[in-house]
Backbone bond lengths (Angstrom), bond angles and torsions (degrees), N, CA, C in turn:
res aa  C-N    CA-C-N  psi(-1)  N-CA   C-N-CA  omega(-1)  CA-C   N-CA-C  phi
1 M - - - 1.464 - - 1.521 107.69 -
2 T 1.319 116.13 127.17 1.453 120.22 179.60 1.531 109.66 -82.38
3 E 1.314 114.19 158.52 1.462 120.07 -179.76 1.519 111.40 -59.07
4 D 1.345 116.32 -45.09 1.462 120.44 -179.50 1.520 112.18 -63.56
5 S 1.320 117.41 -42.09 1.463 119.07 -177.73 1.523 111.22 -68.80
6 A 1.327 118.10 -36.04 1.467 120.74 177.74 1.528 110.32 -65.97
7 K 1.300 116.66 -45.37 1.462 120.88 179.79 1.531 110.19 -63.48
8 E 1.326 116.51 -42.03 1.462 121.27 179.00 1.529 110.39 -63.88
9 R 1.319 117.66 -42.22 1.471 120.60 178.85 1.524 110.73 -64.41
10 I 1.316 117.28 -37.18 1.471 121.01 177.43 1.527 109.52 -63.36
11 L 1.330 116.95 -46.83 1.464 120.34 179.76 1.534 111.70 -63.67
12 C 1.314 116.88 -41.58 1.472 119.84 178.46 1.525 110.77 -63.81
13 A 1.325 116.57 -41.88 1.466 120.37 178.68 1.522 110.29 -65.57
14 A 1.324 117.16 -43.68 1.468 120.70 179.30 1.523 110.39 -61.33
15 E 1.323 117.07 -45.26 1.464 120.40 179.67 1.527 110.76 -59.28
16 A 1.316 117.00 -47.70 1.469 120.91 -178.70 1.525 111.54 -64.36
17 L 1.315 117.09 -44.63 1.472 120.46 -177.62 1.519 112.31 -72.27
18 F 1.324 117.53 -38.63 1.466 119.65 176.96 1.528 109.83 -64.55
19 A 1.328 116.62 -39.40 1.468 119.89 178.69 1.523 111.02 -65.70
20 E 1.313 116.08 -37.32 1.466 121.53 -178.47 1.520 112.59 -75.36
21 S 1.335 117.01 -48.03 1.467 121.06 -171.39 1.520 114.65 -115.10
22 G 1.316 117.49 -12.22 1.455 120.84 -174.88 1.518 110.80 93.39
23 F 1.304 115.24 156.61 1.461 121.26 -177.37 1.521 111.65 -62.26
24 D 1.334 116.28 -52.09 1.462 120.19 -174.48 1.523 113.31 -65.19
25 A 1.328 117.43 -28.79 1.471 120.75 -176.79 1.528 112.87 -90.43
26 T 1.319 117.68 3.30 1.464 120.85 -178.22 1.521 110.67 -109.56
27 P 1.320 118.16 109.23 1.470 119.70 177.31 1.538 111.14 -75.98
28 T 1.311 115.88 152.77 1.467 119.75 179.71 1.534 110.73 -64.24
29 S 1.322 117.35 -26.96 1.470 119.05 177.98 1.528 110.73 -63.24
30 R 1.321 116.81 -35.95 1.468 120.83 178.66 1.529 110.54 -70.29
31 I 1.334 116.24 -36.82 1.466 120.49 176.55 1.520 109.41 -62.61
32 A 1.328 116.19 -46.76 1.465 121.06 179.82 1.525 110.79 -60.73
33 E 1.330 116.05 -43.03 1.464 120.06 179.97 1.529 110.77 -61.14
34 Q 1.319 116.86 -48.06 1.465 119.97 -178.89 1.526 111.23 -66.30
35 A 1.319 117.75 -33.88 1.465 121.41 -179.62 1.528 111.74 -79.02
36 G 1.338 116.12 -15.16 1.459 119.73 -179.03 1.520 112.74 73.19
37 V 1.343 116.02 36.25 1.464 121.22 179.60 1.526 109.35 -131.33
38 P 1.326 117.42 159.15 1.469 119.19 174.95 1.532 110.22 -65.63
39 K 1.335 117.04 147.99 1.467 121.65 -178.77 1.529 111.24 -57.33
40 G 1.324 116.73 -36.38 1.462 120.44 179.50 1.517 113.05 -60.00
41 L 1.332 116.78 -29.32 1.458 120.14 179.91 1.530 111.08 -70.72
42 V 1.324 117.02 -32.53 1.466 120.55 175.27 1.528 108.62 -60.39
43 H 1.333 116.35 -45.85 1.472 120.59 -178.95 1.524 112.25 -74.25
44 Y 1.307 117.58 -22.30 1.461 120.81 175.54 1.535 109.94 -66.56
45 Y 1.329 115.49 -45.76 1.460 120.17 -179.52 1.528 112.90 -80.62
46 F 1.315 115.82 -33.13 1.467 121.15 -175.17 1.529 107.71 -132.63
47 R 1.315 115.37 94.01 1.462 121.34 -173.19 1.528 112.12 -53.04
48 H 1.313 116.76 -43.32 1.455 122.15 178.19 1.524 108.52 -118.36
49 K 1.298 115.50 149.83 1.463 119.91 -179.92 1.531 110.96 -56.81
50 A 1.313 117.27 -36.47 1.469 121.15 179.10 1.529 111.47 -62.24
51 D 1.325 117.39 -25.24 1.462 120.05 177.38 1.531 111.39 -63.72
52 L 1.324 116.46 -25.50 1.464 120.05 174.83 1.532 110.29 -65.07
53 L 1.330 116.23 -41.06 1.473 119.27 177.69 1.527 110.71 -62.87
54 T 1.311 116.31 -42.76 1.463 120.76 178.52 1.525 110.15 -59.01
55 A 1.310 116.39 -44.91 1.468 120.35 179.40 1.522 111.25 -65.36
56 L 1.324 117.05 -35.40 1.461 119.68 178.54 1.531 111.25 -68.54
57 V 1.335 116.99 -38.03 1.466 120.00 176.24 1.529 109.80 -58.93
58 E 1.306 116.66 -40.25 1.464 121.41 -179.15 1.525 112.08 -67.30
59 R 1.326 117.35 -17.41 1.463 121.16 179.52 1.531 112.46 -82.46
60 L 1.325 117.17 -11.98 1.462 118.76 177.44 1.519 108.76 -60.14
61 P 1.330 116.99 144.86 1.463 118.50 -179.77 1.530 111.66 -61.81
62 D 1.296 115.30 146.85 1.463 120.93 177.99 1.517 108.84 -64.81
63 E 1.320 116.31 128.21 1.461 120.71 -179.98 1.520 112.12 -96.69
64 R 1.307 116.67 2.22 1.462 119.07 179.92 1.525 109.02 -78.22
65 I 1.306 114.66 118.17 1.463 121.28 -179.30 1.526 107.17 -120.92
66 E 1.291 115.78 126.38 1.461 120.48 179.02 1.532 108.31 -63.00
67 P 1.348 118.13 123.98 1.462 120.15 -178.07 1.528 113.76 -51.43
68 S 1.327 117.52 -36.03 1.470 119.99 -177.81 1.529 112.43 -62.05
69 V 1.325 117.42 -19.67 1.462 121.37 179.48 1.525 111.34 -74.85
70 V 1.329 117.42 -30.68 1.468 120.40 -173.99 1.529 114.09 -115.05
71 V 1.307 118.15 -16.67 1.462 120.59 -174.07 1.523 111.87 -80.71
72 V 1.322 114.10 133.11 1.457 123.30 169.67 1.528 104.26 -115.51
73 P 1.349 117.65 104.60 1.467 119.70 -177.03 1.530 111.91 -52.11
74 G 1.319 115.14 131.31 1.447 121.16 -179.92 1.521 114.50 85.19
75 D 1.314 118.38 -5.88 1.469 122.49 -179.63 1.528 108.89 -122.27
76 L 1.320 115.45 81.82 1.458 120.05 -177.31 1.531 111.40 -64.72
77 A 1.316 117.76 -47.38 1.471 120.24 -178.82 1.526 110.62 -59.80
78 G 1.325 116.75 -45.52 1.471 120.08 178.70 1.516 111.96 -63.34
79 S 1.316 117.01 -39.24 1.465 121.04 179.28 1.528 110.77 -65.31
80 L 1.325 116.76 -43.16 1.467 119.97 178.38 1.533 111.01 -65.77
81 R 1.332 117.14 -39.39 1.470 120.00 176.78 1.521 110.76 -60.55
82 R 1.317 115.91 -44.24 1.477 119.92 -179.93 1.524 110.66 -64.33
83 L 1.329 117.21 -40.20 1.464 120.46 177.91 1.525 110.50 -62.41
84 V 1.325 116.94 -49.77 1.475 120.46 -178.24 1.521 110.27 -63.85
85 R 1.316 117.67 -39.38 1.471 120.66 178.40 1.528 110.52 -60.52
86 E 1.318 117.11 -43.43 1.473 120.81 179.45 1.529 110.69 -67.59
87 L 1.323 117.51 -41.38 1.467 120.13 177.31 1.523 110.81 -62.91
88 D 1.333 117.29 -42.84 1.467 120.87 178.04 1.525 110.96 -61.30
89 H 1.328 115.75 -41.40 1.463 119.85 179.60 1.529 110.74 -61.22
90 R 1.306 116.65 -46.15 1.469 120.32 179.79 1.518 111.07 -65.48
91 F 1.318 116.20 -41.27 1.464 120.87 -179.18 1.527 111.11 -64.63
92 S 1.325 117.29 -37.90 1.471 120.55 -175.35 1.524 112.08 -62.29
93 R 1.321 117.32 -19.17 1.468 120.63 179.04 1.525 112.22 -79.84
94 S 1.342 117.46 -5.03 1.465 119.49 -176.18 1.529 112.34 -140.05
95 L 1.325 117.38 37.82 1.467 120.29 -177.47 1.530 112.70 -57.12
96 G 1.327 117.02 -48.36 1.462 120.48 -177.87 1.516 112.21 -63.06
97 L 1.313 115.96 -46.00 1.460 120.35 179.31 1.518 110.89 -63.62
98 S 1.300 116.64 -43.25 1.464 120.26 179.19 1.522 110.84 -61.29
99 H 1.314 117.18 -44.39 1.466 121.57 178.00 1.528 110.16 -56.99
100 L 1.306 115.73 -48.02 1.466 120.86 179.53 1.523 111.28 -58.51
101 L 1.320 117.48 -46.61 1.458 120.58 -175.83 1.522 112.18 -69.18
102 W 1.332 118.03 -39.74 1.468 119.65 176.87 1.526 109.88 -61.30
103 R 1.314 117.27 -39.67 1.471 120.83 179.73 1.532 110.57 -66.57
104 E 1.305 117.38 -43.52 1.466 121.34 -176.66 1.524 112.72 -75.95
105 A 1.324 118.11 -15.79 1.465 121.13 -179.45 1.523 111.82 -62.83
106 D 1.319 117.40 -26.45 1.468 120.25 179.72 1.523 112.91 -64.65
107 T 1.316 116.84 -29.91 1.470 119.31 -174.06 1.533 114.20 -120.15
108 H 1.322 118.39 -4.22 1.464 120.07 -177.69 1.527 109.83 -128.57
109 H 1.322 115.06 109.35 1.468 120.11 -175.20 1.520 112.88 -60.41
110 V 1.317 118.61 -31.85 1.469 120.12 -178.79 1.531 109.84 -62.67
111 V 1.318 117.05 -38.09 1.463 120.75 178.41 1.524 109.71 -73.38
112 R 1.315 116.18 -45.11 1.468 120.89 179.87 1.527 110.04 -58.77
113 D 1.324 116.71 -44.86 1.467 120.56 179.76 1.531 111.47 -63.61
114 A 1.323 116.34 -41.41 1.463 120.25 -179.73 1.528 110.75 -66.53
115 L 1.329 117.10 -41.17 1.464 120.15 178.72 1.527 110.67 -67.65
116 H 1.327 116.96 -35.06 1.463 120.44 176.52 1.536 110.05 -63.87
117 E 1.309 116.45 -42.98 1.467 120.09 179.03 1.530 110.39 -64.21
118 R 1.329 117.04 -39.91 1.469 120.58 177.18 1.533 110.01 -62.56
119 F 1.332 116.72 -37.55 1.459 120.16 177.80 1.530 110.18 -63.90
120 Q 1.325 117.53 -42.63 1.467 121.16 179.03 1.527 110.72 -62.50
121 V 1.327 116.75 -38.49 1.466 120.64 176.14 1.524 109.34 -61.68
122 L 1.324 116.73 -41.78 1.464 121.34 179.69 1.530 111.19 -63.16
123 V 1.332 117.38 -42.62 1.467 120.86 177.61 1.533 109.65 -59.99
124 R 1.321 116.67 -46.11 1.473 120.12 179.59 1.529 111.08 -63.27
125 Q 1.308 115.98 -36.61 1.458 120.94 179.73 1.529 111.02 -65.73
126 V 1.322 116.48 -47.26 1.465 120.84 178.50 1.532 109.37 -60.99
127 R 1.323 116.65 -44.01 1.472 121.09 178.85 1.530 110.70 -57.77
128 A 1.325 116.61 -45.35 1.470 120.29 -178.86 1.530 111.27 -62.88
129 V 1.319 117.06 -38.66 1.468 120.35 179.39 1.527 110.38 -68.56
130 I 1.323 117.13 -43.24 1.472 120.37 178.57 1.529 110.03 -60.17
131 L 1.309 116.56 -47.38 1.463 120.12 -178.55 1.525 111.76 -63.99
132 A 1.334 116.65 -42.63 1.465 120.00 -178.97 1.528 111.64 -68.54
133 A 1.322 117.00 -38.00 1.472 120.09 -177.76 1.525 112.08 -73.36
134 T 1.330 116.63 -27.34 1.472 119.94 -176.18 1.525 112.74 -105.26
135 G 1.303 117.91 -0.52 1.457 120.41 -179.35 1.515 113.55 73.25
136 G 1.326 117.23 16.84 1.463 121.36 176.28 1.513 114.91 70.67
137 V 1.325 118.57 24.11 1.462 121.08 -176.74 1.527 113.70 -93.52
138 L 1.319 117.96 -2.72 1.466 120.98 -177.55 1.520 111.63 -83.37
139 P 1.324 116.98 152.53 1.468 119.51 175.62 1.538 110.03 -60.29
140 P 1.322 117.25 131.57 1.465 120.81 -177.06 1.539 114.07 -53.33
141 A 1.318 117.37 -39.42 1.473 119.26 -179.57 1.522 110.86 -63.98
142 D 1.322 117.60 -38.25 1.463 120.76 178.76 1.529 110.81 -66.29
143 V 1.322 116.43 -39.26 1.465 120.79 177.96 1.533 109.37 -63.07
144 E 1.324 116.77 -43.59 1.472 120.62 179.60 1.525 111.31 -62.53
145 H 1.331 116.52 -46.17 1.467 119.79 -179.31 1.521 111.18 -63.55
146 A 1.306 116.71 -45.17 1.469 120.62 -179.28 1.528 110.90 -65.78
147 S 1.320 117.13 -38.72 1.463 120.69 179.14 1.517 110.79 -63.01
148 G 1.324 116.45 -46.16 1.458 120.68 179.06 1.518 112.00 -64.56
149 L 1.329 116.36 -41.52 1.463 120.80 -179.67 1.523 111.58 -63.72
150 L 1.317 116.87 -48.47 1.464 119.58 -178.92 1.527 110.87 -67.59
151 A 1.331 118.27 -39.09 1.465 120.62 178.03 1.528 110.58 -62.31
152 R 1.335 117.21 -39.69 1.475 119.94 177.32 1.526 110.93 -64.76
153 A 1.318 116.57 -42.32 1.467 119.95 -179.79 1.526 111.10 -63.74
154 V 1.321 117.12 -44.28 1.468 120.55 178.97 1.526 109.84 -65.18
155 S 1.321 117.25 -43.51 1.474 120.46 178.83 1.521 111.03 -61.32
156 H 1.317 116.53 -41.97 1.468 119.94 178.82 1.528 110.54 -62.48
157 R 1.324 116.73 -45.25 1.469 119.89 177.62 1.511 111.00 -56.76
158 H 1.316 116.73 -45.05 1.460 120.33 -177.61 1.528 111.35 -70.48
159 A 1.323 117.23 -34.38 1.472 119.95 179.69 1.518 111.83 -71.42
160 T 1.322 117.08 -29.57 1.467 119.84 -175.98 1.519 113.08 -107.39
161 A 1.311 118.54 2.37 1.470 121.66 -176.77 1.522 112.20 -57.71
162 R 1.303 117.59 -30.34 1.465 120.73 -178.39 1.523 112.04 -70.65
163 H 1.327 118.15 -15.43 1.457 121.65 -176.63 1.524 113.82 -92.70
164 S 1.320 117.04 -13.59 1.461 118.34 -171.00 1.518 110.93 -152.89
165 D 1.319 115.37 146.95 1.459 120.11 174.92 1.525 111.84 -100.36
166 D 1.322 117.29 -0.52 1.455 119.05 -172.88 1.526 114.38 -99.60
167 D 1.318 118.93 10.46 1.457 120.84 177.42 1.522 108.80 -106.38
168 L 1.289 115.74 62.16 1.452 121.99 -176.80 1.526 110.65 -84.40
169 P 1.339 117.39 157.88 1.458 119.58 -178.48 1.521 114.10 -52.16
170 A 1.325 119.69 -36.93 1.462 121.23 -179.35 1.527 111.37 -60.60
171 E 1.328 117.17 -31.43 1.456 120.66 -178.92 1.526 112.13 -80.05
172 F 1.291 117.29 -4.59 1.456 122.95 179.42 1.525 109.95 -96.29
173 D 1.307 116.48 -7.67 1.454 122.19 -175.26 1.526 112.43 -59.95
174 G 1.324 117.50 -39.61 1.460 120.46 179.96 1.516 112.37 -61.55
175 E 1.320 116.32 -41.82 1.466 120.66 179.30 1.529 111.00 -65.82
176 L 1.339 116.14 -41.97 1.466 119.63 179.22 1.529 110.94 -64.16
177 T 1.314 115.76 -43.07 1.463 120.20 179.03 1.526 110.68 -63.33
178 F 1.316 116.91 -41.89 1.465 121.08 179.56 1.528 110.78 -60.38
179 I 1.325 116.81 -48.06 1.470 120.52 -179.62 1.524 110.19 -62.17
180 A 1.325 116.45 -46.53 1.471 120.03 -179.38 1.527 111.09 -62.42
181 D 1.328 117.00 -45.92 1.471 119.87 -179.82 1.528 111.65 -63.01
182 A 1.326 116.16 -39.93 1.468 119.59 179.51 1.535 110.32 -63.49
183 L 1.303 117.20 -41.93 1.463 119.78 179.58 1.528 112.15 -69.38
184 V 1.315 116.05 -45.40 1.464 120.07 -178.13 1.522 110.84 -64.26
185 S 1.336 117.60 -32.98 1.467 119.85 179.43 1.528 111.28 -63.11
186 K 1.315 117.28 -21.50 1.477 121.43 178.75 1.527 111.28 -70.58
187 T 1.337 115.94 -21.96 1.475 119.23 -178.07 1.528 111.31 -97.70
188 A 1.332 117.72 -10.39 1.480 121.04 -179.07 1.522 109.54 -70.58
189 P 1.323 116.68 141.88 1.471 119.10 177.22 1.519 111.18 -63.78
190 A 1.320 116.55 143.70 1.470 120.93 -176.59 1.494 112.19 -76.66
């Protein structure tokens, strides 16, 4: 057994068991058993059980998307749609893990802090797309408000996606269009 495969099996077992029973109700001995490794090896890789949560947060897909990949200059609504579509695609690869982490954020500051940082990255990402798509001509306060609003909406969708099948990207189109139209109207001559 290689070091990487043992560590990966431990993380996979922890993710599955935490999702099934919760972090607090899952002993490390059960993680070791499911991973097929000695309990001491779990503690070798992850000194504290909470370190497993930290490692799981790091497994979430990278949400950093280069603006040039999604931006269509002059088309704010289209650029925002492309950004949200790419974020949804990345998120869909980690539904179970995301569900687990949102649940554990209530009681584990390391997860809450990591999710907060991911949210800040999302706000910066939305801001960069808005600025690139509009050529930076919008009032800064409006860009900040719109960035925060859209980041909250996307975060909410991702946090609650496990509860419903009816919040599909197509149903988010109205909100994206509304935000884009509201911002673009700020640049229209009076």
